[in-house]
C-alpha positions as CSV (number, residue, x, y, z in Angstrom):
1,M,92.9,117.7,87.0
2,N,92.1,119.4,90.0
3,L,88.8,118.0,92.1
4,I,87.1,119.1,95.2
5,L,84.6,117.0,96.9
6,S,82.5,118.5,100.1
7,D,79.9,117.9,101.9
8,R,78.4,121.3,101.3
9,N,78.2,123.9,98.7
10,F,80.5,127.1,98.2
11,D,80.6,129.9,96.0
12,L,84.5,130.7,95.7
13,S,84.5,132.8,93.0
14,V,87.8,131.7,92.2
15,D,88.0,129.9,88.5
16,I,91.2,127.0,88.7
17,P,91.2,125.8,85.3
18,S,91.3,121.9,85.1
19,T,89.3,122.0,88.3
20,E,85.9,120.2,89.3
21,F,84.0,121.0,92.2
22,I,81.1,118.1,93.2
23,N,79.0,119.0,96.0
24,L,78.5,115.4,97.6
25,S,75.0,116.5,99.6
26,N,73.2,116.8,96.2
27,L,74.4,113.0,94.9
28,K,72.3,110.2,95.7
29,I,75.1,108.1,97.1
30,A,74.1,104.3,99.0
31,N,76.0,103.2,101.6
32,C,78.5,100.5,100.3
33,I,77.2,97.0,101.3
34,G,80.7,95.2,101.4
35,C,79.6,92.8,98.8
36,F,83.2,93.3,96.8
37,G,81.4,92.9,93.6
38,C,83.5,95.7,92.3
39,W,87.0,93.1,92.9
40,T,85.3,90.1,91.6
41,K,81.7,90.5,89.3
42,T,82.9,93.6,87.7
43,P,86.3,94.5,88.2
44,G,86.7,98.3,89.0
45,K,82.8,99.4,88.5
46,C,80.9,99.5,92.1
47,V,77.8,97.2,91.2
48,I,75.6,99.8,92.8
49,R,74.5,102.1,90.3
50,D,73.7,105.5,91.9
51,D,76.3,108.9,91.4
52,A,79.0,107.1,93.0
53,V,79.7,105.9,90.0
54,K,79.9,108.9,88.4
55,V,82.6,110.1,91.1
56,Y,85.2,107.7,91.8
57,P,86.7,107.7,88.5
58,K,87.1,111.2,88.8
59,I,89.0,110.6,92.5
60,A,91.9,107.9,90.8
61,A,92.3,110.4,87.7
62,S,92.6,113.8,89.5
63,D,96.3,114.8,90.6
64,R,95.2,117.3,93.6
65,V,92.4,116.6,95.6
66,L,90.5,118.7,98.1
67,Y,88.4,117.3,100.7
68,I,86.2,119.2,102.8
69,S,84.3,117.6,105.3
70,K,82.4,118.6,108.5
71,V,84.4,116.1,111.2
72,K,81.8,114.0,113.3
73,Y,83.7,111.9,116.1
74,G,87.2,112.3,115.1
75,S,86.1,111.1,111.4
76,Y,84.7,112.5,107.9
77,D,81.1,113.1,108.5
78,T,78.5,111.0,106.6
79,P,78.7,112.4,103.0
80,M,82.5,111.8,102.9
81,K,82.8,109.0,104.6
82,T,80.1,107.4,102.3
83,M,81.7,108.2,99.1
84,L,85.2,107.3,100.5
85,E,84.0,103.8,101.3
86,R,82.0,103.5,98.0
87,A,85.5,104.4,95.7
88,I,87.1,101.0,96.9
89,P,86.9,100.4,93.2
90,V,89.9,102.1,92.3
91,Q,91.3,99.4,94.2
92,Q,92.4,96.0,93.6
93,A,91.9,92.9,95.9
94,F,96.1,92.2,95.9
95,I,97.9,93.3,98.4
96,R,101.1,94.8,98.1
97,L,103.9,95.7,100.9
98,L,104.2,99.6,101.0
99,H,107.0,100.8,103.8
100,G,106.6,97.5,105.6
101,E,103.0,97.8,105.8
102,T,100.2,96.4,103.7
103,H,98.1,98.1,101.7
104,H,95.7,97.4,98.5
105,V,97.4,97.4,94.9
106,Q,95.7,100.4,92.9
107,R,93.6,100.3,89.9
108,A,95.3,103.3,87.5
109,V,95.0,105.6,90.3
110,V,97.3,109.3,89.6
111,P,99.5,109.9,92.4
112,K,97.9,112.6,94.2
113,R,98.8,116.0,96.6
114,A,95.7,116.0,98.9
115,A,94.6,119.0,101.5
116,I,91.6,117.8,103.4
117,I,89.8,120.9,105.7
118,G,87.9,119.5,108.3
119,Y,85.5,122.1,110.2
120,G,83.1,122.5,112.8
121,D,83.2,122.6,116.3
122,I,86.4,120.5,116.9
123,S,87.8,119.7,120.3
124,D,91.7,118.8,120.2
125,E,91.4,115.0,120.6
126,E,88.8,115.1,117.5
127,K,91.4,116.7,115.6
128,E,94.5,114.4,116.6
129,I,91.8,111.6,115.9
130,F,91.0,113.0,112.6
131,T,94.6,113.8,111.3
132,Q,95.9,110.4,112.4
133,L,92.8,108.7,110.7
134,V,93.5,110.9,107.3
135,N,97.4,110.2,107.5
136,R,96.9,106.3,107.8
137,N,94.2,106.2,104.9
138,A,97.1,108.4,102.5
139,S,99.3,105.3,101.7
140,N,95.6,103.3,100.1
141,M,94.2,106.6,98.6
142,S,97.9,107.5,96.9
143,F,98.6,110.5,98.3
144,E,102.0,111.4,97.5
145,S,101.5,114.6,100.1
146,V,98.9,115.6,102.1
147,R,97.7,118.5,104.8
148,V,95.0,118.1,106.8
149,L,93.1,122.3,107.6
150,F,90.9,122.6,110.4
151,A,88.5,125.4,109.9
152,R,85.4,127.2,111.8
153,E,82.1,127.1,110.1
154,D,82.4,130.7,109.9
155,T,85.8,130.9,108.4
156,L,85.5,127.8,106.0
157,E,84.6,129.6,102.9
158,Q,88.0,131.6,103.4
159,T,89.8,128.4,104.5
160,V,88.9,126.3,101.5
161,R,89.7,129.9,98.8
162,N,93.1,130.4,100.5
163,E,93.8,126.6,100.0
164,V,92.0,126.6,96.3
165,L,94.5,129.8,95.7
166,S,97.5,128.3,96.8
167,W,96.8,125.8,93.6
168,V,98.0,128.7,91.4
169,K,101.0,130.1,92.9
């Protein structure tokens, strides 16, 4: 399954089989409250009952993901950052060693190929920080491979379309 998570809507005019597009800006997703109920009270399920509970299982089950987010201060903008924080139920409270670093044990998470498109008026410093953030999080997100791309707002739809079309080649 392919999953496209975006903080804005797109008309891709591309039909890729087994691909779902989710516009996070249309969903009601509350902030994580850090209660760790998804690890202790309801393992694998967030105790907050909103639209996030429909999204994070799709993230876990996807073997290819495309995240599209405006870059703010070298990080994901609020809609994407909130969703990714709410995806913690796909991890377990247990720790494993991976390449000499500690990372959470995944809960039935499919290893995935990932592309992350950051867009906006982004400075070189923000690009560097964002790329480091994505690469540091890649192990916790079960990314087998990850590519970070940048686009201006006026070229974003074409950048997304080009990435999605590369999936069928």
